[in-house]
C-alpha positions as CSV (number, residue, x, y, z in Angstrom):
1,M,15.3,5.9,-38.1
2,K,14.3,4.4,-35.3
3,F,17.6,3.8,-33.8
4,A,18.7,7.4,-34.2
5,P,17.5,8.2,-30.6
6,I,20.0,5.5,-29.3
7,I,22.8,6.5,-31.0
8,D,22.7,9.8,-30.6
9,P,21.0,11.6,-27.8
10,A,20.7,14.8,-29.0
11,V,17.9,13.6,-31.5
12,R,15.6,12.4,-28.4
13,K,12.4,14.3,-28.1
14,P,12.3,16.3,-24.5
15,A,10.4,14.3,-22.1
16,P,7.0,15.4,-20.7
17,K,6.7,17.1,-17.2
18,P,6.0,14.6,-14.4
19,V,2.1,15.0,-13.4
20,R,1.6,15.9,-9.8
21,V,-1.3,13.4,-9.0
22,D,-3.4,13.6,-5.7
23,L,-2.4,10.2,-3.9
24,R,-5.2,10.9,-0.9
25,K,-7.6,9.7,-3.6
26,V,-5.4,6.6,-4.5
27,F,-4.4,5.6,-0.8
28,G,-7.8,6.7,0.5
29,I,-10.0,4.2,-2.0
30,G,-7.2,1.6,-1.3
31,T,-7.3,1.6,2.4
32,G,-11.3,1.8,2.1
33,L,-10.8,-1.8,0.1
34,W,-8.9,-3.0,2.4
35,T,-11.2,-2.2,5.5
36,V,-13.9,-3.8,3.5
37,A,-12.1,-6.8,2.9
38,L,-11.0,-7.0,7.0
39,I,-14.8,-6.7,7.9
40,V,-15.9,-9.3,5.3
41,S,-13.2,-11.4,6.5
42,L,-13.8,-10.7,10.4
43,V,-17.6,-11.9,9.5
44,L,-16.5,-14.9,8.1
45,L,-14.2,-15.4,11.2
46,V,-16.9,-15.0,13.2
47,L,-19.1,-18.0,11.2
48,H,-16.3,-20.1,12.0
49,Y,-14.4,-20.1,8.6
50,D,-11.0,-20.4,8.8
51,T,-10.0,-16.8,7.6
52,V,-7.4,-16.0,10.4
53,S,-4.5,-15.5,7.5
54,F,-6.8,-13.4,5.5
55,V,-7.5,-11.3,8.7
56,I,-4.1,-10.5,9.2
57,L,-3.1,-10.0,5.3
58,C,-6.2,-6.9,5.5
59,A,-4.8,-5.8,8.9
60,A,-1.9,-4.8,7.2
61,G,-3.4,-3.7,4.4
62,V,-5.2,-1.2,6.2
63,I,-2.1,-0.2,8.7
64,I,0.1,0.2,5.3
65,G,-2.5,2.3,3.7
66,V,-2.7,4.8,6.8
67,L,0.4,4.9,6.8
68,M,0.6,6.1,3.4
69,L,-2.0,8.4,4.0
70,I,0.3,10.3,7.0
71,W,3.5,9.9,4.5
72,E,1.1,11.7,1.9
73,Y,0.1,14.2,4.3
74,F,3.6,15.3,5.0
75,D,4.7,15.0,1.3
76,R,2.1,17.6,0.1
77,W,2.8,19.6,3.6
78,D,6.2,19.8,2.3
79,Y,5.5,20.4,-1.3
80,R,3.5,23.2,-0.5
81,R,6.1,24.5,1.9
82,L,8.7,24.4,-0.5
83,G,6.7,26.1,-3.3
84,Q,6.3,29.2,-1.2
């Protein structure tokens, strides 16, 4: 019965354990893409295109990416410290 887990929670299957993902790759790739976009928008700005808002947006993406890499470093350090 499809509604059995809703009616009786004891019938539910056990939830899978969470997977530990290496966020350095995710944040590094994202920050790299924002950096490429920042360089492209800066080149377009030098060529007299109106891309000031794109430069601000890409710079914010790079800053947030770097902050997330710093956060991930300390989160992983804390995770390793608690595992010992």
